[in-house]
C-alpha positions, -999 to 999 in steps of 0.1 A, spaced: 124 -621 -935 100 -639 -958 122 -670 -956 120 -670 -918 82 -667 -920 80 -695 -946 102 -718 -925 79 -711 -895 48 -719 -915 63 -751 -930 73 -763 -895 39 -756 -881 21 -773 -911 43 -804 -908 40 -806 -870 2 -804 -869 -6 -840 -880 21 -853 -857 8 -833 -828 -27 -844 -834 -16 -880 -834 -4 -877 -798 -30 -893 -775 -45 -874 -746 -28 -897 -722 6 -891 -739 0 -854 -740 -8 -852 -702 20 -875 -690 46 -858 -668 80 -876 -667 85 -862 -632 69 -835 -610 96 -810 -621 93 -818 -659 66 -804 -682 41 -827 -700 37 -824 -738 6 -802 -731 27 -779 -708 55 -777 -734 30 -767 -761 15 -743 -736 49 -728 -731 52 -724 -769 18 -705 -768 32 -683 -740 63 -677 -761 42 -667 -791 22 -643 -769 53 -627 -754 72 -626 -787 43 -609 -805 46 -581 -779 84 -580 -784 82 -579 -821 55 -552 -824 69 -530 -796 104 -532 -809 92 -522 -844 77 -490 -828 110 -477 -813 147 -479 -818 153 -496 -785 129 -514 -761 135 -525 -725 112 -555 -721 102 -572 -689 107 -610 -691 82 -635 -678 83 -663 -653 79 -693 -676 71 -719 -650 45 -696 -633 28 -689 -667 26 -727 -674 13 -735 -639 -11 -706 -637 -28 -715 -670 -32 -752 -661 -22 -764 -695 -21 -800 -684 -59 -798 -678 -66 -783 -712 -79 -803 -742 -50 -813 -763 -66 -807 -797 -76 -772 -786 -40 -764 -776 -27 -776 -809 -52 -755 -828 -45 -724 -808 -7 -729 -812 -12 -733 -850 -33 -702 -854 -10 -681 -832 20 -691 -852 2 -683 -884 -1 -648 -870 35 -646 -859 46 -657 -894 24 -629 -908 42 -604 -886 76 -617 -896 67 -617 -933 56 -581 -934 81 -565 -910 96 -533 -925 132 -541 -932 141 -507 -919 132 -517 -883 151 -550 -882 181 -532 -866 160 -519 -838 171 -534 -805 155 -549 -774 169 -557 -740 151 -583 -718 157 -580 -681 192 -568 -685 202 -591 -713 210 -579 -748 206 -557 -767 193 -580 -794 182 -569 -828 146 -574 -839 159 -596 -867 178 -618 -842 148 -622 -819 125 -631 -848 149 -658 -860 155 -670 -825 118 -674 -820 118 -701 -847 148 -718 -832 132 -718 -798 100 -733 -813 121 -761 -830 139 -769 -797 106 -775 -779 90 -794 -807 118 -818 -805 109 -824 -769 73 -831 -778 79 -851 -810 106 -878 -807 129 -881 -837 113 -914 -847 80 -896 -853 94 -870 -877 87 -874 -914 116 -869 -937 105 -834 -948 100 -824 -912 136 -835 -904 150 -815 -933 132 -783 -922 141 -790 -886 178 -793 -892 180 -764 -917 
């Protein structure tokens, strides 16, 4: 799983300067009352890291885990990400993903076949949810950083 961890770290490293280049005004802008701002999307990615850390470690500990999902919109709203300082969110997201990459890099290969069900969906293997975490992160980074803002290396990692 080292390759998955390395991909995650590369994506985060390349995204940081692009995220920090987003102005406070751009980060707070909501396209509509139903859509998330860039701050809220990044906040959702922080929530995803938090929930996936739990999924990863708990699934490592047993052959099968039944996990309760979370209400994404409620989490974003309750934490008032749109009122948070953009650079602080970016830094927290970066550091949390460094830890997630550490977990992925050092997972015991013997537990990758352990499974998790999430609110009646699944079962999914630990290996699948770790890889899917990175895909989910990419999906939402594409919403925050328009294609024109990507550097060539970022595009290559993104489309891999």
